[in-house]
C-alpha positions as CSV (number, residue, x, y, z in Angstrom):
1,M,0.0,0.0,0.0
2,P,1.3,3.6,-0.7
3,F,3.0,5.3,2.2
4,P,0.5,7.8,3.8
5,R,1.2,11.5,3.4
6,M,2.7,13.1,6.4
7,S,3.1,16.7,7.6
8,F,6.3,18.5,7.4
9,P,7.2,18.1,11.1
10,R,6.7,14.4,10.9
11,R,8.8,14.1,7.7
12,F,11.5,16.2,9.3
13,A,11.5,14.0,12.5
14,L,11.8,10.9,10.3
15,C,14.6,12.4,8.3
16,I,16.5,13.2,11.5
17,L,15.8,9.7,12.8
18,F,17.1,8.1,9.6
19,F,20.2,10.3,9.6
20,V,21.1,9.4,13.2
21,V,20.5,5.7,12.6
22,V,22.7,5.7,9.4
23,H,25.4,7.8,11.1
24,A,25.5,5.5,14.1
25,A,25.6,2.4,11.9
26,I,28.7,3.7,10.1
27,A,30.5,5.2,13.1
28,S,29.6,2.7,15.8
29,P,32.2,-0.1,16.5
30,L,29.4,-2.6,17.4
31,V,26.0,-2.6,15.5
32,R,23.6,-5.4,15.5
33,R,20.5,-5.5,13.3
34,T,17.6,-7.9,13.5
35,E,15.3,-8.4,10.5
36,F,12.2,-10.6,10.3
37,A,9.8,-11.8,7.7
38,D,7.0,-9.5,6.8
39,N,4.4,-12.3,7.2
40,D,5.5,-13.0,10.8
41,F,5.3,-9.5,12.4
42,E,6.6,-6.1,12.1
43,H,9.3,-5.5,14.6
44,L,12.5,-3.5,14.6
45,A,15.1,-3.6,17.3
46,L,18.2,-1.6,16.9
47,S,20.9,-1.1,19.5
48,I,23.7,1.3,18.8
49,N,26.4,1.4,21.4
50,N,29.4,3.6,21.8
51,T,31.0,5.4,24.6
52,T,28.3,8.1,24.9
53,T,24.9,7.0,23.5
54,T,22.6,4.0,23.8
55,I,19.5,4.0,21.4
56,T,16.6,1.7,21.5
57,V,13.6,2.0,19.1
58,A,10.8,-0.4,19.5
59,M,7.5,-0.8,17.5
60,V,4.8,-2.8,19.1
61,P,3.8,-5.9,17.1
62,P,0.6,-6.0,15.1
63,P,-2.5,-7.9,16.4
64,V,-2.1,-11.7,16.3
65,I,-4.8,-13.7,14.5
66,D,-4.7,-17.3,15.6
67,D,-6.9,-20.4,15.2
68,G,-8.6,-20.3,18.6
69,S,-5.6,-20.2,20.9
70,T,-3.3,-17.4,21.9
71,R,0.0,-17.7,20.3
72,P,2.7,-15.4,21.8
73,P,4.7,-13.3,19.3
74,P,8.1,-14.5,18.4
75,S,9.7,-11.4,20.0
76,S,9.3,-13.1,23.4
77,F,11.7,-15.9,22.4
78,N,15.5,-16.1,22.5
79,L,16.9,-16.3,19.0
80,Y,19.6,-18.7,18.0
81,N,23.2,-17.5,17.6
82,E,24.0,-16.2,14.1
83,S,26.8,-18.8,13.7
84,S,24.4,-21.7,13.9
85,T,20.8,-20.7,12.7
86,S,19.6,-17.6,10.8
87,R,16.8,-15.4,12.3
88,R,14.4,-16.1,9.4
89,T,14.7,-19.8,9.8
90,S,14.1,-19.5,13.6
91,L,11.0,-17.3,13.1
92,E,9.5,-19.6,10.4
93,S,9.8,-22.5,12.8
94,L,8.1,-20.5,15.5
95,S,5.2,-19.5,13.2
96,N,4.6,-23.2,12.5
97,T,4.4,-24.2,16.2
98,P,1.0,-25.5,17.2
99,A,-1.1,-23.5,19.6
100,G,-0.6,-24.2,23.3
101,M,2.7,-25.9,22.8
102,Y,5.3,-25.4,25.5
103,L,8.8,-24.5,24.4
104,R,12.1,-25.0,26.2
105,R,13.9,-21.8,27.1
106,F,17.5,-21.5,26.1
107,S,20.2,-21.9,28.7
108,D,21.2,-18.9,30.7
109,E,24.6,-19.1,29.0
110,V,23.1,-17.4,25.9
111,P,22.1,-13.8,26.8
112,S,18.8,-12.4,25.5
113,P,18.2,-8.7,25.9
114,V,14.6,-9.0,24.8
115,S,13.4,-12.0,26.9
116,P,11.4,-11.4,30.1
117,V,12.7,-12.4,33.5
118,Q,12.7,-16.1,33.9
119,S,10.4,-17.7,36.5
120,Q,12.0,-19.3,39.5
121,D,9.2,-22.0,39.6
122,A,10.0,-23.3,36.1
123,P,13.6,-22.6,35.4
124,F,13.7,-24.7,32.1
125,I,10.1,-25.0,30.7
126,H,7.2,-22.6,30.9
127,E,4.5,-21.1,28.7
128,L,5.7,-18.1,26.9
129,G,3.5,-15.1,27.2
130,P,3.3,-11.8,25.3
131,P,6.1,-9.4,25.5
132,N,6.0,-7.1,28.5
133,A,8.8,-4.6,29.2
134,P,9.6,-3.9,32.8
135,F,8.7,-0.2,32.6
136,M,5.1,-1.0,31.3
137,S,4.0,-2.3,34.7
138,E,2.9,-0.3,37.6
139,S,5.8,-1.5,39.8
140,G,8.3,-1.0,37.1
141,H,9.3,-4.7,37.2
142,G,7.2,-6.2,34.4
143,H,4.4,-8.7,34.1
144,G,1.4,-6.5,33.7
145,N,-1.4,-7.4,31.3
146,G,1.1,-7.7,28.5
147,H,0.0,-4.7,26.3
148,G,0.4,-1.7,28.4
149,Q,-3.1,-0.2,27.9
150,N,-4.1,-0.8,31.5
151,S,-0.8,0.2,33.2
152,S,-0.9,2.7,35.9
153,P,-0.9,6.3,34.8
154,S,1.5,6.9,37.7
155,N,4.3,5.0,35.9
156,S,6.1,7.9,34.3
157,V,8.4,5.6,32.3
158,Y,5.5,4.1,30.4
159,N,3.4,7.3,30.3
160,G,6.2,9.1,28.5
161,S,6.8,6.3,26.0
162,V,5.5,6.0,22.4
163,G,3.5,3.0,23.4
164,A,1.4,5.0,25.9
165,H,0.9,7.7,23.3
166,L,-0.3,5.1,20.8
167,A,-2.7,3.6,23.4
168,S,-4.1,7.0,24.2
169,K,-4.9,7.5,20.5
170,G,-6.8,4.2,20.5
171,S,-4.1,2.3,18.6
172,N,-5.3,-1.1,19.8
173,N,-1.8,-2.4,19.0
174,D,-2.5,-2.1,15.3
175,L,0.4,-0.3,13.6
176,S,-1.4,-0.3,10.3
177,R,-4.0,2.0,11.8
178,S,-1.7,4.0,14.1
179,R,0.4,5.2,11.1
180,N,-2.5,7.5,10.2
181,N,-2.5,9.1,13.6
182,S,-0.7,12.3,14.3
183,L,2.3,11.4,16.4
184,T,4.7,13.6,18.2
185,F,8.1,12.1,18.8
186,R,9.8,13.3,21.9
187,A,13.5,12.6,22.3
188,P,13.1,9.0,21.2
189,F,16.9,8.4,21.1
190,L,17.6,8.9,24.8
191,S,17.1,6.4,27.6
192,P,14.1,7.1,29.9
193,A,16.4,8.5,32.6
194,S,18.1,10.8,30.1
195,R,15.1,12.3,28.4
196,P,14.5,16.0,29.1
197,T,11.0,15.5,30.4
198,S,11.7,12.4,32.5
199,N,11.9,12.7,36.3
200,I,13.2,9.2,36.8
201,A,16.6,9.1,38.5
202,S,19.5,7.7,36.5
203,N,19.8,4.7,39.0
204,T,16.2,3.6,38.6
205,W,16.4,2.1,35.2
206,N,19.5,1.1,33.2
207,P,19.8,-0.8,29.9
208,P,20.6,-4.5,30.4
209,T,24.3,-5.2,30.3
210,Y,25.9,-8.2,28.7
211,P,29.6,-9.3,28.5
212,Q,31.4,-7.9,25.6
213,T,32.4,-10.8,23.3
214,R,34.4,-8.9,20.7
215,P,37.9,-8.1,22.0
216,G,39.9,-5.2,20.8
217,S,37.0,-2.6,20.5
218,P,37.8,0.2,23.0
219,T,34.7,2.2,22.2
220,A,32.2,-0.7,22.2
221,S,29.4,-0.5,24.7
222,S,28.5,-3.3,27.1
223,T,24.7,-2.8,26.5
224,A,24.8,-3.9,22.9
225,L,23.4,-7.2,21.7
226,A,25.9,-10.1,22.2
227,F,28.3,-10.2,19.3
228,T,29.7,-13.4,18.0
229,Q,32.8,-13.4,15.8
230,R,32.1,-14.8,12.4
231,H,34.5,-17.2,10.9
232,S,34.7,-18.0,7.2
233,G,35.9,-21.5,8.0
234,K,38.6,-21.4,5.3
235,Q,41.9,-22.9,6.2
236,P,44.9,-20.6,5.9
237,F,46.5,-23.0,3.6
238,Q,45.7,-26.4,2.1
239,S,47.7,-29.2,3.8
240,A,49.3,-31.9,1.7
241,L,49.7,-34.2,4.6
242,L,48.3,-37.7,4.1
243,S,45.5,-38.5,6.4
244,E,46.7,-42.1,6.8
245,K,49.6,-44.3,5.6
246,I,49.2,-45.7,2.1
247,P,49.0,-49.5,2.2
248,K,51.4,-51.6,0.1
249,E,48.6,-52.8,-2.1
250,D,48.2,-49.2,-3.3
251,K,51.9,-49.1,-4.3
252,P,52.2,-51.4,-7.2
253,W,55.7,-50.3,-7.9
254,L,56.8,-52.1,-4.7
255,A,55.3,-55.4,-5.6
256,K,58.2,-56.6,-7.8
257,P,61.2,-54.4,-8.7
258,A,62.5,-54.5,-12.2
259,P,65.5,-56.7,-12.9
260,R,67.7,-53.8,-13.9
261,Q,66.7,-51.9,-10.8
262,R,67.8,-54.8,-8.6
263,A,71.1,-55.2,-10.4
264,S,71.7,-51.5,-10.2
265,Y,71.1,-51.6,-6.4
266,W,73.6,-54.4,-5.8
267,F,76.1,-53.0,-8.2
268,T,76.1,-49.7,-6.3
269,L,76.6,-51.5,-2.9
270,F,79.4,-53.5,-4.4
271,G,81.2,-50.4,-5.7
272,V,80.9,-48.7,-2.3
273,F,82.3,-51.7,-0.5
274,L,85.1,-52.0,-3.0
275,G,86.1,-48.4,-2.6
276,L,86.1,-48.6,1.2
277,A,88.2,-51.8,1.1
278,G,90.7,-50.2,-1.3
279,A,91.1,-47.1,0.9
280,A,91.6,-49.3,4.0
281,L,94.3,-51.3,2.3
282,L,96.0,-48.2,1.0
283,C,96.2,-46.7,4.5
284,F,97.4,-50.0,5.9
285,F,100.4,-50.3,3.6
286,E,101.3,-46.6,3.8
287,L,101.5,-46.9,7.6
288,R,103.6,-50.0,7.4
289,S,106.1,-48.2,5.2
290,L,106.6,-45.4,7.7
291,N,109.8,-45.5,9.8
292,L,108.0,-45.5,13.1
293,L,109.7,-46.2,16.4
294,D,109.0,-49.5,18.1
295,E,107.5,-48.8,21.5
296,S,109.4,-51.7,23.0
297,Q,112.7,-50.1,21.9
298,L,112.1,-46.8,23.7
299,C,113.5,-46.1,27.2
300,T,112.5,-43.1,29.3
301,V,115.2,-40.4,29.6
302,F,113.2,-38.1,32.0
303,F,109.7,-37.0,32.8
304,D,108.9,-33.7,34.5
305,D,105.4,-32.7,35.5
306,F,106.5,-29.7,37.6
307,T,104.8,-30.8,40.7
308,S,107.8,-30.1,43.0
309,G,107.0,-26.4,43.2
310,S,110.4,-25.3,41.9
311,L,112.5,-25.8,38.8
312,D,114.3,-29.1,38.8
313,T,117.9,-28.1,38.2
314,S,118.9,-31.8,37.7
315,I,117.0,-31.5,34.4
316,W,116.8,-27.9,33.5
317,S,119.3,-25.0,33.4
318,R,118.4,-21.3,32.7
319,T,120.0,-19.4,29.9
320,V,120.8,-15.7,30.9
321,E,121.9,-13.3,28.1
322,L,120.7,-10.4,26.0
323,G,122.4,-10.9,22.6
324,G,119.4,-12.0,20.6
325,F,120.6,-15.6,20.1
326,G,121.4,-15.1,16.4
327,N,117.8,-14.1,15.6
328,G,118.1,-10.4,16.6
329,E,115.5,-11.0,19.3
330,F,114.3,-8.0,21.4
331,E,114.3,-9.6,24.9
332,I,116.6,-10.2,27.8
333,M,116.6,-13.8,29.1
334,T,116.9,-13.4,32.9
335,N,117.0,-15.6,35.9
336,K,114.3,-13.6,37.7
337,D,111.4,-15.3,39.4
338,E,109.0,-12.8,37.8
339,N,109.9,-14.3,34.4
340,L,109.9,-18.0,35.4
341,K,107.8,-19.6,38.1
342,I,106.0,-22.9,38.8
343,E,102.4,-22.5,39.8
344,N,99.5,-25.0,39.8
345,S,101.9,-27.7,38.8
346,Q,102.7,-25.8,35.6
347,L,105.8,-24.0,34.3
348,Y,105.3,-20.3,33.5
349,L,107.6,-18.4,31.2
350,I,106.3,-14.8,31.6
351,P,107.3,-11.7,29.5
352,T,107.7,-8.4,31.4
353,L,108.7,-4.8,30.5
354,T,112.3,-3.8,31.1
355,S,111.2,-0.3,31.9
356,A,109.3,-1.7,34.9
357,S,112.5,-3.3,36.1
358,I,114.9,-0.3,35.8
359,G,112.3,2.3,36.9
360,N,111.7,4.5,33.8
361,T,111.2,4.2,30.1
362,S,113.7,6.9,29.0
363,A,116.6,4.9,30.4
364,I,116.0,2.3,27.8
365,F,116.9,4.8,25.0
366,N,119.7,6.8,26.6
367,G,122.3,6.8,29.4
368,Y,121.6,3.5,31.1
369,T,123.8,0.4,31.4
370,Y,122.2,-3.0,31.9
371,D,124.7,-5.6,33.0
372,L,123.8,-9.3,33.7
373,G,127.1,-9.7,35.6
374,D,128.0,-13.2,36.8
375,D,124.6,-14.5,35.9
376,C,125.3,-14.3,32.2
377,T,125.7,-17.8,30.8
378,T,127.7,-16.9,27.7
379,S,131.3,-16.0,27.2
380,N,130.3,-13.3,24.6
381,E,130.5,-10.1,26.6
382,T,128.3,-8.2,24.1
383,A,125.5,-10.6,25.0
384,C,125.9,-9.9,28.8
385,S,125.9,-6.0,29.0
386,V,124.5,-3.1,26.9
387,T,124.4,0.7,27.4
388,S,121.6,2.8,25.8
389,D,122.6,5.7,23.6
390,S,120.1,7.8,21.7
391,S,122.8,9.1,19.3
392,T,123.6,5.6,17.9
393,K,120.0,4.4,18.4
394,T,121.3,1.7,20.8
395,V,118.7,0.6,23.2
396,I,118.3,-1.8,26.0
397,P,116.0,-4.7,25.0
398,P,112.5,-3.5,26.1
399,V,111.3,-7.0,27.2
400,Q,112.5,-9.5,29.8
401,S,111.6,-13.2,29.6
402,A,113.0,-16.7,30.3
403,R,114.6,-19.7,28.6
404,I,115.5,-23.1,29.9
405,S,117.2,-26.1,28.3
406,T,118.6,-29.6,29.0
407,N,122.0,-28.7,27.7
408,G,124.5,-30.5,29.9
409,T,121.9,-32.8,31.4
410,Y,119.8,-34.8,28.9
411,S,120.0,-35.2,25.2
412,L,119.0,-37.8,22.6
413,K,120.1,-38.9,19.1
414,Y,117.1,-41.1,18.2
415,G,114.0,-41.2,20.3
416,R,110.9,-39.3,21.1
417,I,109.9,-36.0,22.9
418,Q,106.4,-35.1,24.0
419,V,105.4,-31.7,25.5
420,R,102.0,-30.5,26.7
421,A,101.9,-26.7,26.7
422,K,99.7,-23.7,26.0
423,T,101.0,-20.9,23.8
424,P,100.6,-17.2,24.8
425,T,98.7,-14.4,23.3
426,G,100.2,-11.0,22.5
427,D,101.6,-9.2,19.5
428,W,105.2,-10.2,18.5
429,L,105.5,-12.9,21.2
430,W,107.5,-15.9,19.8
431,P,107.1,-19.1,21.9
432,S,109.1,-22.1,20.8
433,I,110.1,-25.7,21.8
434,W,113.2,-26.7,19.8
435,M,116.5,-28.6,19.9
436,L,120.1,-27.8,19.1
437,P,123.1,-30.1,18.7
438,V,125.2,-30.8,21.8
439,N,128.3,-30.7,19.6
440,N,128.6,-28.8,16.4
441,T,129.9,-31.9,14.5
442,Y,129.5,-30.4,11.0
443,G,130.2,-26.8,12.0
444,A,128.4,-23.8,13.7
445,W,124.8,-23.1,13.1
446,P,123.1,-23.9,10.7
447,L,125.6,-26.5,9.4
448,S,125.0,-28.9,12.3
449,G,121.2,-28.4,12.1
450,E,118.3,-27.3,14.3
451,I,115.1,-29.2,15.1
452,D,112.0,-27.0,15.7
453,I,109.4,-29.1,17.4
454,M,106.9,-26.2,17.8
455,E,107.0,-22.5,16.9
456,S,104.1,-20.0,17.1
457,R,103.3,-16.3,17.0
458,G,101.3,-14.6,19.7
459,N,99.6,-12.2,17.2
460,S,95.8,-12.5,16.8
461,I,94.1,-14.8,14.3
462,T,93.7,-11.8,12.0
463,Y,97.5,-11.7,11.5
464,P,98.1,-12.3,7.8
465,D,101.1,-14.6,8.3
466,Q,99.7,-17.2,10.6
467,G,98.9,-15.9,14.1
468,V,98.2,-17.6,17.4
469,N,96.0,-20.2,15.8
470,Y,98.9,-21.8,14.0
471,V,102.0,-23.8,15.1
472,R,104.8,-25.0,12.9
473,S,107.5,-27.6,12.9
474,S,110.7,-27.8,10.7
475,L,114.2,-29.1,10.3
476,N,116.8,-26.4,9.6
477,Y,120.2,-27.1,8.1
478,A,122.6,-26.0,5.3
479,P,126.2,-26.5,4.1
480,L,126.5,-22.7,4.1
481,A,124.8,-20.1,6.2
482,S,123.5,-18.3,3.1
483,L,121.8,-21.5,1.9
484,L,119.7,-22.2,5.0
485,S,117.0,-24.8,4.2
486,Q,113.9,-26.0,6.0
487,S,112.7,-29.5,5.3
488,T,110.8,-32.5,6.6
489,I,111.9,-36.0,7.2
490,P,112.0,-37.9,3.9
491,M,110.0,-41.1,3.5
492,D,112.7,-42.8,1.5
493,A,116.0,-43.3,3.2
494,D,117.7,-43.6,-0.2
495,E,117.6,-39.8,-0.6
496,S,119.8,-37.8,1.8
497,F,118.9,-34.5,3.4
498,F,121.6,-32.8,1.3
499,D,120.1,-34.1,-2.0
500,R,116.6,-33.4,-0.9
501,A,117.4,-29.7,-0.4
502,G,118.4,-29.3,-4.0
503,Y,121.3,-26.8,-3.4
504,P,122.9,-25.0,-6.3
505,S,126.4,-25.8,-7.4
506,T,127.8,-22.4,-6.3
507,A,126.8,-19.8,-3.7
508,I,128.1,-16.7,-2.0
509,N,129.8,-17.1,1.3
510,S,128.0,-14.8,3.7
511,S,131.1,-14.2,5.8
512,S,133.6,-13.4,3.0
513,G,131.4,-12.5,0.1
514,D,133.2,-14.8,-2.2
515,T,131.5,-17.2,-4.6
516,V,132.3,-20.7,-3.6
517,A,131.3,-24.2,-4.7
518,V,128.6,-25.9,-2.7
519,E,129.9,-29.2,-1.4
520,N,128.3,-32.0,0.5
521,I,130.0,-31.4,3.8
522,Y,128.0,-34.2,5.4
523,D,129.5,-36.9,3.2
524,E,133.0,-35.5,3.7
525,A,132.5,-35.7,7.5
526,G,131.3,-39.3,7.3
527,G,127.7,-38.5,8.0
528,G,124.8,-40.7,7.0
529,W,121.8,-40.0,4.8
530,N,120.1,-38.3,7.7
531,A,123.0,-35.9,8.5
532,P,123.2,-33.5,10.2
533,F,120.4,-35.1,12.3
534,D,122.5,-38.1,13.2
535,Q,123.9,-36.7,16.4
536,E,122.9,-35.8,20.0
537,F,120.4,-32.9,20.4
538,Y,119.2,-31.2,23.6
539,L,115.9,-29.6,24.3
540,I,115.1,-25.9,24.7
541,I,111.9,-24.2,25.9
542,Q,111.7,-20.4,25.6
543,L,109.5,-17.3,25.0
544,A,111.2,-14.8,22.8
545,V,109.9,-11.4,21.5
546,G,110.3,-9.9,18.0
547,G,113.5,-10.4,16.0
548,T,115.1,-9.8,12.6
549,S,115.4,-13.4,11.4
550,G,112.3,-13.1,9.2
551,W,110.0,-15.0,11.5
552,F,107.8,-11.9,11.5
553,P,107.7,-10.8,7.8
554,D,108.2,-7.2,7.0
555,G,105.1,-5.1,6.4
556,A,102.7,-7.7,7.8
557,G,100.3,-7.1,10.6
558,G,101.4,-3.5,11.4
559,K,105.1,-4.5,12.0
560,M,106.9,-1.4,13.1
561,W,110.5,-2.4,12.2
562,T,112.3,-3.9,9.3
563,D,114.7,-6.9,9.5
564,G,117.5,-5.2,7.6
565,S,117.6,-2.0,9.7
566,T,120.2,-1.4,12.3
567,E,117.6,0.5,14.3
568,A,115.1,-2.4,14.4
569,M,115.1,-2.8,18.2
570,Y,114.9,1.0,18.6
571,D,111.8,1.2,16.4
572,F,110.3,-1.6,18.3
573,A,111.0,0.0,21.7
574,E,109.5,3.3,20.6
575,A,106.2,1.5,19.8
576,Q,106.0,0.0,23.3
577,D,102.6,1.5,24.1
578,E,101.1,0.0,20.9
579,W,102.3,-3.6,21.2
580,Y,102.1,-3.9,25.0
581,A,98.4,-2.9,24.8
582,S,97.7,-6.2,22.9
583,W,99.2,-8.3,25.7
584,P,96.7,-9.8,28.2
585,T,96.9,-8.6,31.8
586,S,96.5,-12.2,33.1
587,E,99.7,-14.2,33.4
588,D,97.7,-17.3,32.4
589,D,97.2,-15.8,28.9
590,K,100.4,-14.0,28.1
591,A,102.7,-16.7,29.5
592,L,104.0,-19.9,27.8
593,R,102.6,-22.5,30.2
594,V,104.1,-26.1,30.2
595,D,102.2,-28.9,31.8
596,W,104.7,-31.7,31.4
597,V,107.7,-32.9,29.3
598,K,108.6,-36.4,28.4
599,M,111.8,-37.7,26.7
600,W,112.6,-41.2,25.4
601,N,115.6,-42.5,23.5
602,M,116.3,-45.7,21.7
603,C,117.4,-48.4,24.1
């Protein structure tokens, strides 16, 4: 039917109502709408909740036409949750319910803002009656006659409502006829306690509150209809996992492998076995070809685990001198306890600063004489005393350290030596465990050879020429000092050390500068194929610093001196603040620590 003509005030009021409803639907964080079929009843319930306003608009249902029994309107029932049953389906099922049938009320766990207060006498089943809001009764607590026409005029909540206005116009609950009446809307969007003409205190009536079911909405009101999060039910990704193990009957390729596949399988296994067997045989025969010492032929020379608390002088002797030991080293080997001690059953060789010993740094560069006196262990006087002179760039070695050896006590020609030690950390530190011949049978160093069991550098692992994370071993020998060679033990005794080095036929004599023929001095002296390492050698353990022998290559790792310079030690001493800063403060880290030493010889 066509919409009836309305006066301008009524149209204006409806426009304002429509604008507020649309604006609230867009701006409110929580809006719930309820729509019903036209053939069931006309009812609209809209709750808009935010932090400042709660709006409820209600239109009374039209008169019910039944078949002889009173059927309560569907608005008095709780509706199913949206996630399980739609509102239209629920209402259609209610409209088909026979007259007089009793319905089970939903559990109290599902809130219903439109349902009346449940009876205490029938908590689960009762006959549903017509809708009756609490403010329509005289007491203000509900359950009047159900329509509000006979409510007490003294009830200001009901008297000021639209329902009372309709009743006063003779609406008879028929909205189709009440639409033609002249209505005056008075602040319909405020709660009864907030309307301008209401005299009800704010604590007399409040909208029903329900737990907020949608997290993360800071402006949502607790008086809105219960909101249930909708889920699409779509998995975030499709799983390819098998729901159950596939039986063998569904794998026909496993029933009987092809002949070629079986042959390929066994051929592969045979090849792997053949390769492992060949590698094992190769290692076995190579080990048998090595000239290893027979354990039964070894006899103990000495064993020192440094548990006595002091250095065993029956085994070890200290070397005291400052001449650089042919390598141009920058330290003084002393007999001081601060440079050598035994602690925690370990031998400590500790580097210290000479400036701390003589009292000032300037004395190292000029005007101070350092004399080892009677403690000096060499007959070379230049290696026992030195006077600093800034004009000649002569300096006192800036570091003091320690060196011990078995020279004069124990030595071996053929045998075995084992040392358990920890190398130090610090720039230009040079720890070493090595051997020199007891007698220079073939001549002075390097003609009679040198055995370096272990050498290392204290520089950090970033040092470009093998820092503290490397150790090296070598054999050093030469028929001339200018032809110094480093080699390893040959596997074939038919090749001598002289032939293995591959010396030229002529060379320059470093002492005279003349060109001389290179001769096999070892054969001339009656040495064997392993000469010069066919004689007695003694053991040395020391901690040196710097040097000009090439152990620290020029230009590598910030080296502050050059090997060929006569001022090499002076340049090193001037940079004391730089290199000493890299030394650890703990003696455990900057010292060469030896746990034990064992020596065996051939019985």
